[in-house]
N, C-alpha and C positions, 0 to 999 in steps of 0.2 A: 762607292762604299762596299766593303767586303760583306759577304753573307755571313750569317751567324756561325755556320759549320766551319767555314774557313778561319774565322776569328778564333773559335774555340780550339781548332786544330793547332794553331800557333802556341796555345797554352798547354797543350798535352805534353806531359813530361814524366820522367821517372822520378820516384821519390823514395827516400830511405825511411825506415820506420821512425828514426829519431826526429825527422822533420814532421812526421804525422802526429807524434805524441801530443803536442799541444792542442791539435784539432780534435783528436780522440777525446781528450779531457773536456773540451768544449761541447762534445756530443754533436759535431757537425760532419763527421766522416760517414759516408755512405758507401757500402761495398756493392760493387756491380758484378753480377755473375759473369763468368768467362764466356758464356754463350751470347752475351749482348755486346754490341759495339759501344765502347765508352763514349765516343762522340755522339752517337744517336741518343744516348741517355742525357748527355749534357745539353744537347739541342732541345730535347723534350722539356727538361727542367727550365732552361733559360727562356723558352717560348711559352711556358705555362700550358704545356700539353698534358692536362690533368688526366685525360683518358688513358694515355700510354703509361704515365707514371703510376696511376692507380692499378692498372693491369700488372705492371711489373712488381709492385708491392704485394698485390694479392697472390702472385705466383712465386713470391719470395726470391725474385730475381734481382731486386735491389733492397737493401736493408742496412740497418745500423749494425756495426760489428758486435758479435756476441762476446760475452765475457770469455768464453772458451777460445774464440778466435784471437782475442787480444793476448791471452796468456800464451797461446801458441806462437803468435808473432813475437812476443817478448823473449821467447826462448831461442829465437833466431835473429840475432841483432843485425845480421847482414841482409835481412829481408828487404826486398824492393818491390815497388808497386808501380803500375801506370797510374798517373794521377792527373786529375783535371779539376780546377777550381771553377765552380759555378756558384757565385755568391748566393747564400751564405755557406754553401756546402763544399766539401772536398770529396769528389768522387774518386774511389780507388778500385783498382782491379788487380788481382794477383795474376802474374804472368802465367801463361800456359806452360805446363811442365813437359 
């Protein structure tokens, strides 16, 4: 049996904003800071590592997208993200510039 990290790595993909819009409307998108590894966050969520998740939330390293972020994203229809689904959430990370 594959380990959780390897399983999640297979689901890591690039997503366009249009694909994310229904998930944003359902309020299940979580923005992951560029300083965090998207797979680390996915593994922590999937394995109920509440200590790590709470730390990242308190440090504002993971959070729901703000209205300002969504407006900015909508102004750039070619916007792409790294994305990882960890039910019920869709984790997204903006690529480094």
